[in-house]
C-alpha positions in Angstrom: -9.2 8.1 -6.0 -11.0 5.5 -8.2 -14.3 4.1 -7.0 -16.0 1.1 -8.5 -19.2 -0.7 -7.5 -19.2 -4.5 -7.6 -22.4 -5.1 -5.6 -25.2 -2.7 -4.8 -28.0 -4.8 -3.4 -29.0 -5.2 0.2 -30.1 -8.2 2.3 -29.8 -11.0 -0.4 -28.5 -11.3 -3.9 -31.2 -10.9 -6.5 -30.1 -11.8 -10.0 -32.6 -11.9 -12.8 -34.0 -10.0 -15.8 -35.8 -7.5 -13.5 -32.5 -6.4 -11.8 -30.0 -6.8 -14.7 -29.3 -3.1 -15.3 -28.7 -2.2 -11.7 -27.2 -5.5 -10.7 -28.1 -8.2 -8.2 -24.9 -8.7 -6.1 -24.7 -7.6 -2.5 -22.5 -4.9 -1.1 -19.0 -4.5 -2.4 -17.1 -1.3 -3.4 -13.5 -1.0 -4.3 -11.5 2.2 -3.7 -8.1 2.7 -5.2 -6.0 5.4 -3.6 -2.8 5.5 -5.5 -1.1 2.1 -4.9 -3.5 1.4 -1.9 -6.4 -0.9 -2.5 -9.4 -0.6 -0.1 -12.5 -2.8 -0.3 -15.7 -1.7 1.3 -17.7 -4.8 2.4 -17.5 -8.4 1.2 -20.9 -9.2 -0.2 -21.3 -11.4 -3.3 -19.9 -8.6 -5.5 -16.5 -9.4 -4.0 -16.2 -12.5 -6.3 -16.1 -10.3 -9.4 -13.7 -7.8 -7.8 -11.3 -10.7 -7.1 -11.3 -11.9 -10.7 -10.7 -8.3 -11.9 -7.8 -7.8 -9.5 -6.1 -11.0 -10.6 -6.5 -10.0 -14.3 -5.1 -6.5 -13.6 -2.1 -8.1 -11.8 -1.4 -10.5 -14.6 -1.6 -7.8 -17.2 0.7 -5.5 -15.4 3.1 -8.1 -14.2 2.7 -6.8 -10.7 3.4 -8.5 -7.4 1.0 -10.2 -5.0 -2.2 -8.4 -4.1 -2.2 -6.4 -0.9 -5.5 -4.9 0.2 -7.5 -3.8 3.3 -11.1 -4.9 3.6 -13.2 -2.4 5.6 -16.3 -4.1 6.9 -19.3 -2.0 7.8 -20.6 -5.0 9.9 -20.8 -8.8 9.7 -24.4 -9.5 8.6 -24.4 -12.2 6.0 -25.0 -10.1 2.9 -21.8 -8.1 3.7 -19.4 -11.1 4.2 -20.7 -13.9 2.1 -18.5 -13.1 -0.8 -15.3 -13.7 1.1 -15.1 -17.5 0.5 -15.4 -16.9 -3.2 -12.7 -14.2 -3.4 -10.1 -16.0 -5.5 -7.0 -14.0 -4.2 -7.8 -15.4 -0.8 -6.5 -18.8 -1.9 -3.3 -17.5 -3.6 0.0 -17.5 -1.5 1.4 -14.1 -1.3 -1.9 -12.3 -1.1 -2.0 -10.1 2.0 -5.5 -9.1 3.2 -6.2 -7.1 6.3 -9.8 -7.1 7.6 -10.6 -4.0 9.5 -13.6 -2.7 11.4 -14.7 -1.3 14.8 -15.9 -3.3 17.8 -19.5 -2.0 17.6 -22.0 -4.8 18.4 -19.4 -7.6 18.2 -19.3 -10.3 20.8 -16.4 -12.0 19.0 -13.4 -10.9 17.0 -13.7 -10.3 13.2 -11.6 -13.3 12.5 -13.6 -15.6 14.7 -16.8 -14.5 12.8 -15.2 -15.1 9.4 -13.8 -18.5 10.6 -17.4 -19.5 11.5 -18.6 -18.7 8.0 -15.9 -20.8 6.5 -16.3 -23.9 8.6 -18.2 -27.2 8.3 -21.0 -27.7 7.6 -21.3 -24.3 6.0 -18.2 -24.3 3.8 -15.7 -27.0 2.8 -12.5 -24.9 3.2 -11.4 -23.5 6.5 -10.1 -19.9 6.6 -7.0 -21.3 8.3 -6.2 -23.3 5.2 -6.3 -20.5 2.6 -3.1 -19.4 0.9 -3.3 -15.7 1.7 -1.8 -14.0 4.8 -4.7 -12.6 6.8 -4.6 -10.0 9.5 -7.1 -7.9 11.4 -7.2 -4.2 12.4 -9.5 -2.7 15.0 -10.3 0.9 14.2 -11.2 3.4 16.9 -14.2 5.5 16.1 -13.3 9.1 15.4 -9.6 8.3 15.3 -7.6 9.1 12.1 -6.0 6.0 10.8 -3.4 5.8 8.0 -3.8 2.8 5.7 -1.2 3.0 3.0 -1.8 6.2 1.0 -5.3 6.7 2.4 -6.6 8.3 5.5 -9.6 6.6 7.1 -11.9 7.8 9.8 -14.6 5.4 11.2 -17.9 6.3 12.9 -20.3 3.9 14.6 -23.9 4.5 13.6 -27.3 2.8 14.3 -28.2 -0.6 12.9 -29.2 -3.9 14.7 -26.0 -5.2 16.0 -24.1 -2.0 15.1 -22.6 -0.7 11.9 -19.6 1.4 10.9 -19.4 4.1 8.4 -16.1 5.2 6.8 -14.6 8.5 5.6 -11.7 7.9 3.1 -9.4 10.7 2.2 -6.7 10.7 -0.5 -5.0 13.6 -2.3 -7.6 16.1 -1.3 -10.6 13.9 -2.3 -13.1 12.4 0.2 -15.5 9.5 0.0 -17.9 8.5 2.7 -19.5 5.1 2.9 -22.6 4.8 5.1 -24.7 1.7 4.4 -27.2 -0.1 6.7 -28.0 3.1 8.5 -31.1 3.4 10.7 -32.3 7.0 10.6 -34.2 8.6 13.4 -36.5 11.6 13.7 -33.6 13.9 13.1 -30.4 13.6 11.2 -27.6 11.8 13.0 -24.9 14.4 13.8 -22.3 11.7 13.7 -23.0 11.0 10.1 -23.4 14.6 9.1 -20.0 15.4 10.6 -18.4 12.4 9.0 -19.7 13.4 5.6 -18.9 17.1 5.9 -17.5 18.4 2.6 -17.2 14.9 1.0 -16.9 14.6 -2.8 -19.2 11.6 -2.7 -21.5 10.0 -0.2 -22.6 6.4 -0.6 -25.8 6.1 1.4 -28.3 3.3 2.2 -31.5 4.0 0.4 -33.2 0.6 0.7 -36.7 2.0 1.3 -38.9 4.7 0.1 -40.5 7.2 2.6 -43.8 5.4 2.1 -42.3 2.0 2.9 -40.2 3.1 5.9 -42.9 3.2 8.6 -43.4 -0.6 8.2 -39.7 -1.2 8.1 -38.7 0.9 11.1 -36.2 -0.9 13.2 -34.9 -3.0 10.3 -31.7 -1.0 10.1 -32.0 0.9 6.9 -33.0 4.3 5.5 -34.5 6.2 2.5 -33.4 8.3 -0.4 -35.1 11.3 1.2 -33.0 11.1 4.4 -29.9 10.6 2.2 -30.7 13.8 0.4 -31.1 15.7 3.7 -27.8 14.3 4.9 -26.1 15.2 1.7 -27.4 18.8 1.7 -26.6 19.3 5.4 -23.1 18.0 5.0 -22.4 19.8 1.7 -21.4 16.8 -0.2 -20.7 16.9 -3.9 -22.7 13.8 -5.0 -25.1 11.4 -3.4 -24.9 7.7 -4.5 -27.9 5.7 -3.5 -26.9 2.2 -2.4 -28.1 -1.1 -0.8 -31.1 -1.3 -3.0 -34.0 -3.5 -1.8 -33.6 -7.0 -3.4 -37.2 -6.9 -4.6 -36.7 -3.5 -6.3 -36.7 -3.8 -10.1 -34.5 -1.7 -12.4 -37.5 0.5 -13.1 -38.1 0.9 -9.4 -34.6 2.0 -8.7 -34.7 4.5 -11.6 -37.9 5.9 -10.2 -36.3 6.4 -6.8 -33.3 8.0 -8.5 -35.5 10.5 -10.2 -37.4 11.3 -7.0 -34.1 11.8 -5.1 -32.9 14.3 -7.7 -35.9 16.5 -6.9 -34.5 16.8 -3.4 -30.8 16.8 -4.1 -29.9 17.3 -7.8 -26.4 15.6 -7.9 -27.8 12.2 -7.1 -27.2 8.8 -8.8 -28.3 5.3 -8.0 -25.3 3.1 -7.7 -25.2 0.3 -10.3 -22.8 -2.6 -10.7 -19.9 -1.5 -12.9 -20.3 2.2 -12.1 -16.8 3.7 -11.9 -16.1 7.1 -10.5 -12.6 8.8 -10.8 -12.0 11.6 -8.4 -8.8 13.3 -9.6 -6.2 14.8 -7.3 -7.4 18.3 -6.4 -4.0 19.7 -7.6 -4.7 18.3 -11.0 -7.9 20.3 -11.5 -8.2 23.7 -13.1 -9.0 26.3 -10.4 -12.5 27.0 -11.7 -13.4 23.3 -11.6 -12.3 22.5 -8.1 -14.9 21.5 -5.4 -15.7 24.3 -3.0 
């Protein structure tokens, strides 16, 4: 399982000298499970991922791109990269957009059609070259997507949000962004993350900031550390950084989080994590 971060910011893209090390693009993570390509959210980081996928395909002489886009929800910062995803305009590309029905009053495709329509955008989604499909995931159900197994869970966020557990060859990744935490840990999330090798978690705010941000649909590194410890995950990856947070601010949060849960990193654009097949590991190096 190969994981790569293409966008790690929340709310709005924030390029500039103060955010250059961590990155300013909004949420997008690619997960390669053998020959299966999964994409977690379609923020502005999706543009760079599209260019990379095309370059890889040209280099390998491979066929058209086939991928599944798992949307956590359809707030703007999680879908605004789709119109700039170059493979979308190439005939032969097959893109399936998947999610749950939480908080939606319209279908996924209808929402994306609105984004790519006049006067917001000059190209209609109906006119792109790719073949598009949608897949509605049932929370708690085990869904096979290519070589990967996916389990979805609906969590708390204004309008609803979906977290994902992705399993492949004995490895497990959990993606839980835009999560509103309550007074106690959400058992749905703890159960979803149980025994995961890596947990990507919304850490937009500090505990000091959170009381003024309650109800905005996000969480803190401290709650992320509690979830990681309770679920027994291997590594915590802090994600959805506040757009006003400087590189130094993210690094300070990273250090504070490590005091609570040592195997913690702040996600940065370009960060790549390779989780090898469990059978390929020496017995003494396998995750418990």
